[in-house]
C-alpha positions as CSV (number, residue, x, y, z in Angstrom):
1,M,-11.0,-20.3,-36.2
2,M,-12.3,-21.3,-32.8
3,E,-12.7,-18.7,-30.1
4,P,-11.4,-19.7,-26.7
5,L,-13.7,-20.1,-23.7
6,S,-14.7,-16.9,-21.9
7,T,-13.1,-18.2,-18.7
8,A,-9.8,-18.7,-20.5
9,V,-9.6,-15.1,-21.7
10,T,-8.9,-12.0,-19.5
11,I,-8.2,-8.4,-20.3
12,C,-4.7,-6.9,-20.0
13,P,-4.9,-4.2,-17.3
14,I,-2.4,-2.0,-19.3
15,C,-3.6,-2.1,-22.9
16,R,-7.1,-3.6,-22.5
17,Q,-6.5,-6.3,-25.1
18,K,-7.6,-10.0,-24.7
19,I,-4.9,-12.3,-23.3
20,R,-5.0,-15.8,-21.8
21,S,-5.7,-15.9,-18.1
22,T,-2.5,-17.8,-17.4
23,A,-0.3,-15.4,-19.4
24,E,2.8,-13.9,-17.7
25,H,3.5,-11.4,-20.6
26,C,1.1,-9.4,-22.7
27,P,1.9,-10.0,-26.4
28,N,0.3,-6.7,-27.4
29,C,2.0,-4.1,-25.0
30,G,4.8,-6.2,-23.4
31,A,3.5,-5.7,-19.8
32,E,4.5,-8.5,-17.5
33,R,2.9,-10.0,-14.4
34,H,5.1,-9.6,-11.3
35,F,4.7,-10.9,-7.8
36,G,6.4,-9.2,-4.9
37,P,8.6,-6.1,-4.7
38,R,11.2,-5.3,-7.3
39,M,14.8,-4.9,-6.0
40,I,14.6,-1.1,-6.4
41,E,11.4,-0.9,-4.4
42,S,13.0,-2.9,-1.6
43,A,16.1,-0.9,-1.6
44,I,14.3,2.5,-1.5
45,C,12.0,1.4,1.4
46,A,14.9,-0.1,3.4
47,F,17.1,3.0,2.9
48,A,14.2,5.3,3.8
49,G,13.5,3.3,7.0
50,M,17.1,3.4,7.9
51,V,17.4,7.1,7.5
52,L,14.1,8.0,9.2
53,L,14.7,5.9,12.3
54,S,18.3,7.0,12.7
55,A,17.1,10.6,12.3
56,V,14.5,10.1,15.1
57,S,17.2,8.5,17.2
58,T,19.5,11.4,16.7
59,M,16.8,13.9,17.7
60,L,16.1,12.0,20.9
61,L,19.6,11.1,21.9
62,P,23.1,12.3,20.9
63,I,24.8,10.2,18.2
64,S,25.9,7.0,19.9
65,L,25.6,3.2,19.5
66,W,21.8,3.6,19.8
67,T,21.8,5.4,16.5
68,I,23.3,2.3,14.8
69,V,20.8,0.1,16.5
70,F,17.9,2.3,15.4
71,A,19.4,2.4,11.8
72,A,19.5,-1.4,11.7
73,A,15.9,-1.6,13.0
74,G,14.8,0.9,10.4
75,L,16.5,-1.0,7.6
76,C,14.6,-4.2,8.6
77,A,11.4,-2.3,9.1
78,G,11.7,-0.7,5.6
79,F,12.4,-4.0,4.0
80,L,9.4,-5.6,5.6
81,F,7.2,-2.6,4.7
82,S,8.2,-3.0,1.0
83,H,7.2,-6.7,1.1
84,N,3.9,-5.8,2.7
85,R,3.2,-2.9,0.3
86,F,4.3,-4.5,-3.0
87,G,3.6,-8.1,-2.0
88,G,0.7,-8.7,-4.4
89,D,0.4,-9.9,-7.9
90,R,0.5,-6.9,-10.3
91,W,1.1,-6.0,-13.9
92,L,4.0,-3.8,-14.7
93,G,4.1,-1.9,-18.0
94,R,7.3,-1.4,-19.9
């Protein structure tokens, strides 16, 4: 049996077995390559941003329309933070 070229083989970061460099799933451990944030990561960061900025707004001002504006800004900021934080190519184990 012929061995593949050394440039065509890489090591799975989860189980350390040889896989093709273009593989999207590891046949040994089932890990998959993922790009960008998962939905749960986006939701958690957006919710945290909304809660944190609305809490800061409530500490500075009494509850008013500004609290809603700060909550919307926090929602957007948290969503953008999750895309910045989890925006790379990564392997997720099962």
